[in-house]
CHARMM-style PDB file with segment names, atoms N, HN, CA, C and O in Angstrom:
ATOM      1  N   MET     1     -20.871  45.122 -38.658  1.00  0.00      PROA
ATOM      2  CA  MET     1     -20.265  45.655 -36.871  1.00  0.00      PROA
ATOM      3  C   MET     1     -20.781  46.035 -36.174  1.00  0.00      PROA
ATOM      4  O   MET     1     -21.198  47.160 -36.449  1.00  0.00      PROA
ATOM      5  N   SER     2     -21.077  45.628 -35.136  1.00  0.00      PROA
ATOM      6  HN  SER     2     -20.738  44.713 -34.913  1.00  0.00      PROA
ATOM      7  CA  SER     2     -22.058  46.045 -33.958  1.00  0.00      PROA
ATOM      8  C   SER     2     -21.526  47.382 -33.654  1.00  0.00      PROA
ATOM      9  O   SER     2     -20.883  48.123 -34.397  1.00  0.00      PROA
ATOM     10  N   SER     3     -21.877  47.556 -32.512  1.00  0.00      PROA
ATOM     11  HN  SER     3     -22.399  46.953 -31.908  1.00  0.00      PROA
ATOM     12  CA  SER     3     -22.045  49.082 -31.947  1.00  0.00      PROA
ATOM     13  C   SER     3     -20.401  49.062 -31.637  1.00  0.00      PROA
ATOM     14  O   SER     3     -19.787  48.179 -31.038  1.00  0.00      PROA
ATOM     15  N   LEU     4     -19.927  50.157 -32.154  1.00  0.00      PROA
ATOM     16  HN  LEU     4     -20.426  50.874 -32.640  1.00  0.00      PROA
ATOM     17  CA  LEU     4     -18.163  50.486 -30.691  1.00  0.00      PROA
ATOM     18  C   LEU     4     -18.313  50.759 -29.619  1.00  0.00      PROA
ATOM     19  O   LEU     4     -19.240  51.379 -29.098  1.00  0.00      PROA
ATOM     20  N   THR     5     -17.059  50.149 -29.010  1.00  0.00      PROA
ATOM     21  HN  THR     5     -16.306  49.646 -29.433  1.00  0.00      PROA
ATOM     22  CA  THR     5     -16.876  50.357 -27.666  1.00  0.00      PROA
ATOM     23  C   THR     5     -15.936  52.031 -27.808  1.00  0.00      PROA
ATOM     24  O   THR     5     -15.413  52.305 -28.889  1.00  0.00      PROA
ATOM     25  N   ARG     6     -15.839  52.918 -26.732  1.00  0.00      PROA
ATOM     26  HN  ARG     6     -16.264  52.696 -25.855  1.00  0.00      PROA
ATOM     27  CA  ARG     6     -15.029  53.620 -26.301  1.00  0.00      PROA
ATOM     28  C   ARG     6     -13.533  52.790 -26.636  1.00  0.00      PROA
ATOM     29  O   ARG     6     -12.751  53.100 -27.536  1.00  0.00      PROA
ATOM     30  N   THR     7     -13.387  51.790 -25.774  1.00  0.00      PROA
ATOM     31  HN  THR     7     -14.021  51.538 -25.043  1.00  0.00      PROA
ATOM     32  CA  THR     7     -12.448  51.442 -25.450  1.00  0.00      PROA
ATOM     33  C   THR     7     -11.419  50.233 -26.720  1.00  0.00      PROA
ATOM     34  O   THR     7     -10.355  49.613 -26.713  1.00  0.00      PROA
ATOM     35  N   GLN     8     -12.822  50.519 -27.845  1.00  0.00      PROA
ATOM     36  HN  GLN     8     -13.686  51.022 -27.850  1.00  0.00      PROA
ATOM     37  CA  GLN     8     -12.255  50.059 -29.281  1.00  0.00      PROA
ATOM     38  C   GLN     8     -11.195  50.709 -30.165  1.00  0.00      PROA
ATOM     39  O   GLN     8     -10.198  50.144 -30.616  1.00  0.00      PROA
ATOM     40  N   VAL     9     -11.722  52.569 -30.431  1.00  0.00      PROA
ATOM     41  HN  VAL     9     -12.532  53.028 -30.064  1.00  0.00      PROA
ATOM     42  CA  VAL     9     -11.477  53.203 -30.479  1.00  0.00      PROA
ATOM     43  C   VAL     9     -10.333  53.514 -30.309  1.00  0.00      PROA
ATOM     44  O   VAL     9      -9.289  53.238 -30.901  1.00  0.00      PROA
ATOM     45  N   LEU    10     -10.669  54.336 -29.137  1.00  0.00      PROA
ATOM     46  HN  LEU    10     -11.517  54.561 -28.657  1.00  0.00      PROA
ATOM     47  CA  LEU    10      -9.302  54.536 -27.971  1.00  0.00      PROA
ATOM     48  C   LEU    10      -7.665  53.553 -28.561  1.00  0.00      PROA
ATOM     49  O   LEU    10      -6.536  53.755 -29.010  1.00  0.00      PROA
ATOM     50  N   GLY    11      -8.774  52.244 -28.069  1.00  0.00      PROA
ATOM     51  HN  GLY    11      -9.691  52.080 -27.705  1.00  0.00      PROA
ATOM     52  CA  GLY    11      -6.965  51.103 -28.547  1.00  0.00      PROA
ATOM     53  C   GLY    11      -6.696  51.804 -30.268  1.00  0.00      PROA
ATOM     54  O   GLY    11      -5.862  52.687 -30.466  1.00  0.00      PROA
ATOM     55  N   LEU    12      -7.424  51.311 -31.194  1.00  0.00      PROA
ATOM     56  HN  LEU    12      -8.102  50.594 -31.033  1.00  0.00      PROA
ATOM     57  CA  LEU    12      -7.078  52.172 -32.120  1.00  0.00      PROA
ATOM     58  C   LEU    12      -6.197  53.003 -32.523  1.00  0.00      PROA
ATOM     59  O   LEU    12      -5.266  52.907 -33.323  1.00  0.00      PROA
ATOM     60  N   TYR    13      -6.866  54.405 -31.437  1.00  0.00      PROA
ATOM     61  HN  TYR    13      -7.623  54.482 -30.788  1.00  0.00      PROA
ATOM     62  CA  TYR    13      -6.330  55.223 -31.855  1.00  0.00      PROA
ATOM     63  C   TYR    13      -4.226  55.361 -30.920  1.00  0.00      PROA
ATOM     64  O   TYR    13      -3.185  56.011 -31.008  1.00  0.00      PROA
ATOM     65  N   LYS    14      -4.809  54.300 -30.211  1.00  0.00      PROA
ATOM     66  HN  LYS    14      -5.655  53.771 -30.139  1.00  0.00      PROA
ATOM     67  CA  LYS    14      -3.221  54.070 -29.729  1.00  0.00      PROA
ATOM     68  C   LYS    14      -2.452  53.323 -30.386  1.00  0.00      PROA
ATOM     69  O   LYS    14      -1.234  53.312 -30.213  1.00  0.00      PROA
ATOM     70  N   GLN    15      -3.100  52.565 -31.272  1.00  0.00      PROA
ATOM     71  HN  GLN    15      -4.090  52.575 -31.413  1.00  0.00      PROA
ATOM     72  CA  GLN    15      -1.562  51.576 -31.962  1.00  0.00      PROA
ATOM     73  C   GLN    15      -1.658  52.563 -33.240  1.00  0.00      PROA
ATOM     74  O   GLN    15      -0.879  51.999 -34.008  1.00  0.00      PROA
ATOM     75  N   PHE    16      -2.142  53.690 -33.925  1.00  0.00      PROA
ATOM     76  HN  PHE    16      -2.775  54.148 -33.300  1.00  0.00      PROA
ATOM     77  CA  PHE    16      -2.270  54.478 -34.895  1.00  0.00      PROA
ATOM     78  C   PHE    16      -1.279  55.153 -34.404  1.00  0.00      PROA
ATOM     79  O   PHE    16      -0.583  55.418 -35.384  1.00  0.00      PROA
ATOM     80  N   ILE    17      -0.398  55.950 -32.727  1.00  0.00      PROA
ATOM     81  HN  ILE    17      -0.963  55.735 -31.930  1.00  0.00      PROA
ATOM     82  CA  ILE    17       0.196  57.428 -32.371  1.00  0.00      PROA
ATOM     83  C   ILE    17       1.545  55.835 -32.215  1.00  0.00      PROA
ATOM     84  O   ILE    17       2.456  55.985 -33.029  1.00  0.00      PROA
ATOM     85  N   LYS    18       1.667  54.765 -31.504  1.00  0.00      PROA
ATOM     86  HN  LYS    18       0.926  54.643 -30.843  1.00  0.00      PROA
ATOM     87  CA  LYS    18       2.253  53.143 -31.960  1.00  0.00      PROA
ATOM     88  C   LYS    18       2.808  53.395 -33.330  1.00  0.00      PROA
ATOM     89  O   LYS    18       4.019  53.611 -33.376  1.00  0.00      PROA
ATOM     90  N   ASN    19       2.309  53.402 -34.161  1.00  0.00      PROA
ATOM     91  HN  ASN    19       1.325  53.227 -34.124  1.00  0.00      PROA
ATOM     92  CA  ASN    19       3.221  52.921 -35.120  1.00  0.00      PROA
ATOM     93  C   ASN    19       4.065  53.526 -36.322  1.00  0.00      PROA
ATOM     94  O   ASN    19       4.838  53.100 -37.180  1.00  0.00      PROA
ATOM     95  N   ALA    20       3.297  55.227 -35.783  1.00  0.00      PROA
ATOM     96  HN  ALA    20       2.669  55.573 -35.086  1.00  0.00      PROA
ATOM     97  CA  ALA    20       3.705  56.460 -36.082  1.00  0.00      PROA
ATOM     98  C   ALA    20       4.722  56.433 -35.055  1.00  0.00      PROA
ATOM     99  O   ALA    20       4.916  55.290 -34.640  1.00  0.00      PROA
ATOM    100  N   ASN    21       5.041  56.832 -34.812  1.00  0.00      PROA
ATOM    101  HN  ASN    21       4.884  57.760 -35.149  1.00  0.00      PROA
ATOM    102  CA  ASN    21       6.288  56.501 -34.033  1.00  0.00      PROA
ATOM    103  C   ASN    21       7.553  55.434 -33.595  1.00  0.00      PROA
ATOM    104  O   ASN    21       8.316  55.484 -32.630  1.00  0.00      PROA
ATOM    105  N   ASN    22       7.417  54.103 -35.104  1.00  0.00      PROA
ATOM    106  HN  ASN    22       6.798  54.063 -35.888  1.00  0.00      PROA
ATOM    107  CA  ASN    22       7.798  53.694 -34.679  1.00  0.00      PROA
ATOM    108  C   ASN    22       8.980  54.181 -36.345  1.00  0.00      PROA
ATOM    109  O   ASN    22       9.747  53.568 -37.088  1.00  0.00      PROA
ATOM    110  N   PHE    23       8.560  55.343 -36.236  1.00  0.00      PROA
ATOM    111  HN  PHE    23       7.937  55.841 -35.633  1.00  0.00      PROA
ATOM    112  CA  PHE    23       9.082  55.687 -37.585  1.00  0.00      PROA
ATOM    113  C   PHE    23      10.045  56.528 -37.781  1.00  0.00      PROA
ATOM    114  O   PHE    23       9.760  57.725 -37.744  1.00  0.00      PROA
ATOM    115  N   ASN    24      11.647  56.052 -38.080  1.00  0.00      PROA
ATOM    116  HN  ASN    24      11.878  55.079 -38.110  1.00  0.00      PROA
ATOM    117  CA  ASN    24      12.698  57.141 -37.770  1.00  0.00      PROA
ATOM    118  C   ASN    24      12.344  57.815 -38.435  1.00  0.00      PROA
ATOM    119  O   ASN    24      11.344  58.399 -38.017  1.00  0.00      PROA
ATOM    120  N   ASP    25      12.646  58.081 -39.330  1.00  0.00      PROA
ATOM    121  HN  ASP    25      13.458  57.606 -39.669  1.00  0.00      PROA
ATOM    122  CA  ASP    25      12.700  59.907 -39.988  1.00  0.00      PROA
ATOM    123  C   ASP    25      11.575  60.742 -39.475  1.00  0.00      PROA
ATOM    124  O   ASP    25      10.398  60.394 -39.568  1.00  0.00      PROA
ATOM    125  N   TYR    26      12.123  62.254 -38.737  1.00  0.00      PROA
ATOM    126  HN  TYR    26      13.079  62.537 -38.662  1.00  0.00      PROA
ATOM    127  CA  TYR    26      11.149  62.728 -37.706  1.00  0.00      PROA
ATOM    128  C   TYR    26      10.095  63.318 -38.720  1.00  0.00      PROA
ATOM    129  O   TYR    26       8.909  63.281 -38.394  1.00  0.00      PROA
ATOM    130  N   ASN    27      10.428  63.810 -39.820  1.00  0.00      PROA
ATOM    131  HN  ASN    27      11.392  63.841 -40.085  1.00  0.00      PROA
ATOM    132  CA  ASN    27       9.017  64.107 -41.476  1.00  0.00      PROA
ATOM    133  C   ASN    27       7.754  63.499 -40.877  1.00  0.00      PROA
ATOM    134  O   ASN    27       6.943  63.812 -40.006  1.00  0.00      PROA
ATOM    135  N   PHE    28       7.992  62.240 -41.941  1.00  0.00      PROA
ATOM    136  HN  PHE    28       8.651  61.986 -42.649  1.00  0.00      PROA
ATOM    137  CA  PHE    28       7.439  60.570 -42.077  1.00  0.00      PROA
ATOM    138  C   PHE    28       6.130  60.538 -40.238  1.00  0.00      PROA
ATOM    139  O   PHE    28       4.910  60.684 -40.156  1.00  0.00      PROA
ATOM    140  N   LYS    29       7.321  60.252 -39.004  1.00  0.00      PROA
ATOM    141  HN  LYS    29       8.312  60.133 -39.071  1.00  0.00      PROA
ATOM    142  CA  LYS    29       6.370  60.709 -37.911  1.00  0.00      PROA
ATOM    143  C   LYS    29       6.077  61.589 -37.020  1.00  0.00      PROA
ATOM    144  O   LYS    29       5.806  61.267 -35.863  1.00  0.00      PROA
ATOM    145  N   ASN    30       6.093  62.831 -37.446  1.00  0.00      PROA
ATOM    146  HN  ASN    30       6.313  63.093 -38.386  1.00  0.00      PROA
ATOM    147  CA  ASN    30       5.547  63.814 -37.172  1.00  0.00      PROA
ATOM    148  C   ASN    30       4.553  64.133 -38.160  1.00  0.00      PROA
ATOM    149  O   ASN    30       3.896  65.108 -37.796  1.00  0.00      PROA
ATOM    150  N   TYR    31       4.090  63.536 -39.614  1.00  0.00      PROA
ATOM    151  HN  TYR    31       4.624  62.744 -39.910  1.00  0.00      PROA
ATOM    152  CA  TYR    31       3.057  63.853 -40.604  1.00  0.00      PROA
ATOM    153  C   TYR    31       2.115  62.886 -39.532  1.00  0.00      PROA
ATOM    154  O   TYR    31       1.486  63.278 -38.549  1.00  0.00      PROA
ATOM    155  N   PHE    32       2.199  61.952 -39.889  1.00  0.00      PROA
ATOM    156  HN  PHE    32       2.710  61.634 -40.688  1.00  0.00      PROA
ATOM    157  CA  PHE    32       1.567  60.408 -39.171  1.00  0.00      PROA
ATOM    158  C   PHE    32       1.298  60.453 -37.953  1.00  0.00      PROA
ATOM    159  O   PHE    32       0.262  59.858 -37.656  1.00  0.00      PROA
ATOM    160  N   LEU    33       1.913  60.998 -37.023  1.00  0.00      PROA
ATOM    161  HN  LEU    33       2.754  61.481 -37.264  1.00  0.00      PROA
ATOM    162  CA  LEU    33       1.557  61.730 -36.049  1.00  0.00      PROA
ATOM    163  C   LEU    33       0.557  62.817 -35.883  1.00  0.00      PROA
ATOM    164  O   LEU    33       0.191  63.074 -34.736  1.00  0.00      PROA
ATOM    165  N   ARG    34      -0.147  63.786 -37.327  1.00  0.00      PROA
ATOM    166  HN  ARG    34       0.150  63.577 -38.259  1.00  0.00      PROA
ATOM    167  CA  ARG    34      -0.866  65.247 -36.660  1.00  0.00      PROA
ATOM    168  C   ARG    34      -1.916  64.471 -36.784  1.00  0.00      PROA
ATOM    169  O   ARG    34      -2.941  64.396 -36.107  1.00  0.00      PROA
ATOM    170  N   ARG    35      -1.415  63.664 -38.094  1.00  0.00      PROA
ATOM    171  HN  ARG    35      -0.582  63.725 -38.644  1.00  0.00      PROA
ATOM    172  CA  ARG    35      -3.268  63.513 -39.052  1.00  0.00      PROA
ATOM    173  C   ARG    35      -3.557  62.315 -38.253  1.00  0.00      PROA
ATOM    174  O   ARG    35      -4.514  61.791 -38.824  1.00  0.00      PROA
ATOM    175  N   THR    36      -3.191  61.511 -37.098  1.00  0.00      PROA
ATOM    176  HN  THR    36      -2.413  61.937 -36.634  1.00  0.00      PROA
ATOM    177  CA  THR    36      -4.172  60.877 -36.540  1.00  0.00      PROA
ATOM    178  C   THR    36      -5.255  61.488 -36.019  1.00  0.00      PROA
ATOM    179  O   THR    36      -6.472  61.312 -35.978  1.00  0.00      PROA
ATOM    180  N   ARG    37      -3.849  62.833 -35.345  1.00  0.00      PROA
ATOM    181  HN  ARG    37      -2.860  62.976 -35.378  1.00  0.00      PROA
ATOM    182  CA  ARG    37      -4.927  63.164 -33.967  1.00  0.00      PROA
ATOM    183  C   ARG    37      -5.508  64.118 -34.919  1.00  0.00      PROA
ATOM    184  O   ARG    37      -6.539  64.483 -34.353  1.00  0.00      PROA
ATOM    185  N   THR    38      -5.410  64.889 -36.341  1.00  0.00      PROA
ATOM    186  HN  THR    38      -4.573  64.593 -36.800  1.00  0.00      PROA
ATOM    187  CA  THR    38      -6.345  65.752 -36.395  1.00  0.00      PROA
ATOM    188  C   THR    38      -7.942  64.726 -37.191  1.00  0.00      PROA
ATOM    189  O   THR    38      -8.995  65.360 -37.266  1.00  0.00      PROA
ATOM    190  N   LEU    39      -7.932  63.645 -37.558  1.00  0.00      PROA
ATOM    191  HN  LEU    39      -7.077  63.130 -37.497  1.00  0.00      PROA
ATOM    192  CA  LEU    39      -8.515  62.841 -37.812  1.00  0.00      PROA
ATOM    193  C   LEU    39      -9.371  62.595 -36.758  1.00  0.00      PROA
ATOM    194  O   LEU    39     -10.547  62.920 -36.599  1.00  0.00      PROA
ATOM    195  N   PHE    40      -8.603  61.968 -36.057  1.00  0.00      PROA
ATOM    196  HN  PHE    40      -7.647  61.704 -36.187  1.00  0.00      PROA
ATOM    197  CA  PHE    40      -9.999  61.164 -34.282  1.00  0.00      PROA
ATOM    198  C   PHE    40     -10.520  62.738 -34.324  1.00  0.00      PROA
ATOM    199  O   PHE    40     -11.379  62.927 -35.185  1.00  0.00      PROA
ATOM    200  N   ARG    41     -10.111  64.008 -33.469  1.00  0.00      PROA
ATOM    201  HN  ARG    41      -9.413  63.855 -32.769  1.00  0.00      PROA
ATOM    202  CA  ARG    41      -9.960  64.946 -32.970  1.00  0.00      PROA
ATOM    203  C   ARG    41     -11.374  65.245 -33.932  1.00  0.00      PROA
ATOM    204  O   ARG    41     -12.515  65.300 -33.472  1.00  0.00      PROA
ATOM    205  N   GLU    42     -10.977  65.431 -35.463  1.00  0.00      PROA
ATOM    206  HN  GLU    42     -10.051  65.386 -35.837  1.00  0.00      PROA
ATOM    207  CA  GLU    42     -12.575  66.006 -35.985  1.00  0.00      PROA
ATOM    208  C   GLU    42     -13.926  65.149 -36.474  1.00  0.00      PROA
ATOM    209  O   GLU    42     -14.993  65.458 -37.006  1.00  0.00      PROA
ATOM    210  N   ASN    43     -13.263  63.815 -35.977  1.00  0.00      PROA
ATOM    211  HN  ASN    43     -12.397  63.564 -35.545  1.00  0.00      PROA
ATOM    212  CA  ASN    43     -14.505  62.263 -35.932  1.00  0.00      PROA
ATOM    213  C   ASN    43     -14.450  62.531 -34.645  1.00  0.00      PROA
ATOM    214  O   ASN    43     -13.370  62.001 -34.384  1.00  0.00      PROA
ATOM    215  N   ARG    44     -14.860  63.004 -33.568  1.00  0.00      PROA
ATOM    216  HN  ARG    44     -15.737  63.435 -33.780  1.00  0.00      PROA
ATOM    217  CA  ARG    44     -14.966  62.532 -32.084  1.00  0.00      PROA
ATOM    218  C   ARG    44     -16.029  63.174 -31.956  1.00  0.00      PROA
ATOM    219  O   ARG    44     -16.046  63.250 -30.728  1.00  0.00      PROA
ATOM    220  N   GLU    45     -17.201  63.852 -32.390  1.00  0.00      PROA
ATOM    221  HN  GLU    45     -17.187  63.790 -33.388  1.00  0.00      PROA
ATOM    222  CA  GLU    45     -18.436  64.167 -32.346  1.00  0.00      PROA
ATOM    223  C   GLU    45     -20.169  63.259 -32.913  1.00  0.00      PROA
ATOM    224  O   GLU    45     -21.367  63.418 -32.679  1.00  0.00      PROA
ATOM    225  N   VAL    46     -19.019  62.000 -34.018  1.00  0.00      PROA
ATOM    226  HN  VAL    46     -18.046  61.871 -34.208  1.00  0.00      PROA
ATOM    227  CA  VAL    46     -19.694  61.055 -34.686  1.00  0.00      PROA
ATOM    228  C   VAL    46     -21.107  60.803 -33.784  1.00  0.00      PROA
ATOM    229  O   VAL    46     -21.151  61.430 -32.725  1.00  0.00      PROA
ATOM    230  N   LYS    47     -21.716  60.350 -33.955  1.00  0.00      PROA
ATOM    231  HN  LYS    47     -21.681  59.840 -34.815  1.00  0.00      PROA
ATOM    232  CA  LYS    47     -22.909  59.804 -33.389  1.00  0.00      PROA
ATOM    233  C   LYS    47     -23.460  58.424 -34.120  1.00  0.00      PROA
ATOM    234  O   LYS    47     -23.586  57.420 -33.420  1.00  0.00      PROA
ATOM    235  N   ASP    48     -23.784  58.377 -35.517  1.00  0.00      PROA
ATOM    236  HN  ASP    48     -23.681  59.193 -36.086  1.00  0.00      PROA
ATOM    237  CA  ASP    48     -24.225  57.401 -35.672  1.00  0.00      PROA
ATOM    238  C   ASP    48     -23.116  56.952 -36.083  1.00  0.00      PROA
ATOM    239  O   ASP    48     -21.975  57.292 -36.396  1.00  0.00      PROA
ATOM    240  N   GLN    49     -24.624  55.032 -35.869  1.00  0.00      PROA
ATOM    241  HN  GLN    49     -25.550  54.756 -35.614  1.00  0.00      PROA
ATOM    242  CA  GLN    49     -23.424  53.991 -36.389  1.00  0.00      PROA
ATOM    243  C   GLN    49     -22.790  53.712 -37.568  1.00  0.00      PROA
ATOM    244  O   GLN    49     -21.663  53.242 -37.727  1.00  0.00      PROA
ATOM    245  N   GLN    50     -24.030  54.210 -38.811  1.00  0.00      PROA
ATOM    246  HN  GLN    50     -24.945  54.592 -38.682  1.00  0.00      PROA
ATOM    247  CA  GLN    50     -22.914  53.529 -39.706  1.00  0.00      PROA
ATOM    248  C   GLN    50     -21.720  54.327 -40.296  1.00  0.00      PROA
ATOM    249  O   GLN    50     -20.815  54.333 -41.130  1.00  0.00      PROA
ATOM    250  N   LYS    51     -22.210  54.855 -39.501  1.00  0.00      PROA
ATOM    251  HN  LYS    51     -22.946  54.850 -38.823  1.00  0.00      PROA
ATOM    252  CA  LYS    51     -20.986  56.549 -39.828  1.00  0.00      PROA
ATOM    253  C   LYS    51     -19.842  55.930 -39.502  1.00  0.00      PROA
ATOM    254  O   LYS    51     -18.886  55.826 -40.271  1.00  0.00      PROA
ATOM    255  N   LEU    52     -19.903  55.297 -37.842  1.00  0.00      PROA
ATOM    256  HN  LEU    52     -20.680  55.381 -37.218  1.00  0.00      PROA
ATOM    257  CA  LEU    52     -18.594  55.671 -37.320  1.00  0.00      PROA
ATOM    258  C   LEU    52     -18.320  53.679 -37.151  1.00  0.00      PROA
ATOM    259  O   LEU    52     -17.834  52.928 -36.305  1.00  0.00      PROA
ATOM    260  N   ASP    53     -19.067  53.516 -38.708  1.00  0.00      PROA
ATOM    261  HN  ASP    53     -19.462  54.126 -39.395  1.00  0.00      PROA
ATOM    262  CA  ASP    53     -18.275  51.791 -38.532  1.00  0.00      PROA
ATOM    263  C   ASP    53     -17.851  51.666 -40.029  1.00  0.00      PROA
ATOM    264  O   ASP    53     -17.254  50.681 -40.463  1.00  0.00      PROA
ATOM    265  N   SER    54     -18.131  52.511 -40.618  1.00  0.00      PROA
ATOM    266  HN  SER    54     -18.615  53.312 -40.265  1.00  0.00      PROA
ATOM    267  CA  SER    54     -17.706  53.246 -42.037  1.00  0.00      PROA
ATOM    268  C   SER    54     -16.130  53.765 -41.446  1.00  0.00      PROA
ATOM    269  O   SER    54     -15.168  53.239 -42.005  1.00  0.00      PROA
ATOM    270  N   LEU    55     -15.901  54.575 -40.560  1.00  0.00      PROA
ATOM    271  HN  LEU    55     -16.682  55.002 -40.106  1.00  0.00      PROA
ATOM    272  CA  LEU    55     -14.739  55.433 -40.538  1.00  0.00      PROA
ATOM    273  C   LEU    55     -13.700  53.571 -39.527  1.00  0.00      PROA
ATOM    274  O   LEU    55     -12.558  53.151 -39.341  1.00  0.00      PROA
ATOM    275  N   TYR    56     -14.716  53.288 -39.319  1.00  0.00      PROA
ATOM    276  HN  TYR    56     -15.644  53.630 -39.470  1.00  0.00      PROA
ATOM    277  CA  TYR    56     -13.691  52.610 -37.719  1.00  0.00      PROA
ATOM    278  C   TYR    56     -12.867  51.673 -39.434  1.00  0.00      PROA
ATOM    279  O   TYR    56     -11.761  51.911 -39.919  1.00  0.00      PROA
ATOM    280  N   THR    57     -13.735  50.831 -39.848  1.00  0.00      PROA
ATOM    281  HN  THR    57     -14.633  50.638 -39.454  1.00  0.00      PROA
ATOM    282  CA  THR    57     -13.209  49.876 -40.927  1.00  0.00      PROA
ATOM    283  C   THR    57     -12.539  50.715 -41.873  1.00  0.00      PROA
ATOM    284  O   THR    57     -12.193  49.925 -42.752  1.00  0.00      PROA
ATOM    285  N   ASN    58     -12.099  52.031 -42.249  1.00  0.00      PROA
ATOM    286  HN  ASN    58     -12.380  52.672 -41.535  1.00  0.00      PROA
ATOM    287  CA  ASN    58     -10.961  52.725 -43.057  1.00  0.00      PROA
ATOM    288  C   ASN    58      -9.745  53.194 -42.155  1.00  0.00      PROA
ATOM    289  O   ASN    58      -8.599  52.968 -42.543  1.00  0.00      PROA
ATOM    290  N   ALA    59      -9.938  53.724 -41.179  1.00  0.00      PROA
ATOM    291  HN  ALA    59     -10.869  53.907 -40.863  1.00  0.00      PROA
ATOM    292  CA  ALA    59      -8.690  53.663 -39.835  1.00  0.00      PROA
ATOM    293  C   ALA    59      -8.528  51.890 -40.301  1.00  0.00      PROA
ATOM    294  O   ALA    59      -7.651  51.771 -41.156  1.00  0.00      PROA
ATOM    295  N   LEU    60      -9.182  50.551 -39.915  1.00  0.00      PROA
ATOM    296  HN  LEU    60      -9.894  50.648 -39.220  1.00  0.00      PROA
ATOM    297  CA  LEU    60      -8.176  49.899 -39.396  1.00  0.00      PROA
ATOM    298  C   LEU    60      -7.426  49.201 -41.204  1.00  0.00      PROA
ATOM    299  O   LEU    60      -6.646  48.251 -41.259  1.00  0.00      PROA
ATOM    300  N   LYS    61      -7.873  49.883 -42.294  1.00  0.00      PROA
ATOM    301  HN  LYS    61      -8.507  50.656 -42.249  1.00  0.00      PROA
ATOM    302  CA  LYS    61      -7.393  49.760 -43.687  1.00  0.00      PROA
ATOM    303  C   LYS    61      -6.226  50.401 -44.392  1.00  0.00      PROA
ATOM    304  O   LYS    61      -5.679  50.061 -45.442  1.00  0.00      PROA
ATOM    305  N   ASP    62      -5.844  51.887 -43.188  1.00  0.00      PROA
ATOM    306  HN  ASP    62      -6.288  52.163 -42.335  1.00  0.00      PROA
ATOM    307  CA  ASP    62      -4.977  53.210 -42.982  1.00  0.00      PROA
ATOM    308  C   ASP    62      -3.930  52.026 -41.999  1.00  0.00      PROA
ATOM    309  O   ASP    62      -2.724  51.901 -42.211  1.00  0.00      PROA
ATOM    310  N   LEU    63      -4.515  51.429 -41.182  1.00  0.00      PROA
ATOM    311  HN  LEU    63      -5.495  51.531 -41.010  1.00  0.00      PROA
ATOM    312  CA  LEU    63      -3.333  51.161 -40.335  1.00  0.00      PROA
ATOM    313  C   LEU    63      -2.690  50.169 -39.844  1.00  0.00      PROA
ATOM    314  O   LEU    63      -2.001  50.106 -38.826  1.00  0.00      PROA
ATOM    315  N   GLY    64      -3.162  48.748 -41.261  1.00  0.00      PROA
ATOM    316  HN  GLY    64      -3.722  48.800 -42.088  1.00  0.00      PROA
ATOM    317  CA  GLY    64      -2.762  48.148 -41.659  1.00  0.00      PROA
ATOM    318  C   GLY    64      -1.832  48.892 -42.745  1.00  0.00      PROA
ATOM    319  O   GLY    64      -0.850  48.237 -43.093  1.00  0.00      PROA
ATOM    320  N   VAL    65      -2.036  50.502 -43.490  1.00  0.00      PROA
ATOM    321  HN  VAL    65      -2.834  51.034 -43.207  1.00  0.00      PROA
ATOM    322  CA  VAL    65      -1.124  49.987 -44.752  1.00  0.00      PROA
ATOM    323  C   VAL    65       0.203  50.876 -43.928  1.00  0.00      PROA
ATOM    324  O   VAL    65       1.295  50.623 -44.437  1.00  0.00      PROA
ATOM    325  N   LEU    66       0.269  52.105 -42.456  1.00  0.00      PROA
ATOM    326  HN  LEU    66      -0.618  52.310 -42.042  1.00  0.00      PROA
ATOM    327  CA  LEU    66       1.106  52.082 -42.015  1.00  0.00      PROA
ATOM    328  C   LEU    66       1.701  51.191 -41.733  1.00  0.00      PROA
ATOM    329  O   LEU    66       2.866  51.201 -42.130  1.00  0.00      PROA
ATOM    330  N   LYS    67       1.306  50.159 -41.041  1.00  0.00      PROA
ATOM    331  HN  LYS    67       0.359  50.150 -40.718  1.00  0.00      PROA
ATOM    332  CA  LYS    67       1.896  49.010 -40.285  1.00  0.00      PROA
ATOM    333  C   LYS    67       2.921  48.645 -41.551  1.00  0.00      PROA
ATOM    334  O   LYS    67       3.892  47.972 -41.205  1.00  0.00      PROA
ATOM    335  N   ARG    68       2.847  48.995 -42.996  1.00  0.00      PROA
ATOM    336  HN  ARG    68       2.058  49.541 -43.277  1.00  0.00      PROA
ATOM    337  CA  ARG    68       3.478  47.764 -43.910  1.00  0.00      PROA
ATOM    338  C   ARG    68       4.757  48.515 -44.419  1.00  0.00      PROA
ATOM    339  O   ARG    68       5.790  48.186 -45.002  1.00  0.00      PROA
ATOM    340  N   HSD    69       4.005  50.126 -43.739  1.00  0.00      PROA
ATOM    341  HN  HSD    69       3.166  50.393 -43.265  1.00  0.00      PROA
ATOM    342  CA  HSD    69       5.709  51.069 -44.336  1.00  0.00      PROA
ATOM    343  C   HSD    69       6.277  51.575 -43.376  1.00  0.00      PROA
ATOM    344  O   HSD    69       7.026  52.530 -43.583  1.00  0.00      PROA
ATOM    345  N   LYS    70       6.111  51.150 -42.250  1.00  0.00      PROA
ATOM    346  HN  LYS    70       5.503  50.374 -42.082  1.00  0.00      PROA
ATOM    347  CA  LYS    70       7.165  51.234 -41.247  1.00  0.00      PROA
ATOM    348  C   LYS    70       8.515  51.323 -41.879  1.00  0.00      PROA
ATOM    349  O   LYS    70       8.905  51.026 -43.009  1.00  0.00      PROA
ATOM    350  N   ALA    71       9.201  51.883 -40.692  1.00  0.00      PROA
ATOM    351  HN  ALA    71       8.885  52.125 -39.774  1.00  0.00      PROA
ATOM    352  CA  ALA    71      11.230  52.239 -41.340  1.00  0.00      PROA
ATOM    353  C   ALA    71      11.135  50.450 -40.282  1.00  0.00      PROA
ATOM    354  O   ALA    71      10.430  50.021 -39.368  1.00  0.00      PROA
ATOM    355  N   LYS    72      12.026  50.042 -40.922  1.00  0.00      PROA
ATOM    356  HN  LYS    72      12.598  50.391 -41.664  1.00  0.00      PROA
ATOM    357  CA  LYS    72      12.906  48.776 -40.188  1.00  0.00      PROA
ATOM    358  C   LYS    72      14.021  49.522 -39.581  1.00  0.00      PROA
ATOM    359  O   LYS    72      14.712  50.425 -40.053  1.00  0.00      PROA
ATOM    360  N   PRO    73      14.048  48.868 -38.273  1.00  0.00      PROA
ATOM    361  CA  PRO    73      14.941  49.438 -36.989  1.00  0.00      PROA
ATOM    362  C   PRO    73      16.107  49.278 -37.899  1.00  0.00      PROA
ATOM    363  OT1 PRO    73      17.238  49.567 -37.509  1.00  0.00      PROA
TER     364      PRO     73
END
């Protein structure tokens, strides 16, 4: 993967927040919101490009799981 931009990372964060808010269950919604915020904050200072690529790839996989398990309206 090429170098990630701030826009790509923020877009991924926004997708996580949007999909977490789609859960109707209060506990699930707050768990995913809290987990997303914590993980992104913990990795805010990472500068190593290989580590960033790995984190981004894993986050995309996690987002796919989150999308598949969201509540049906």
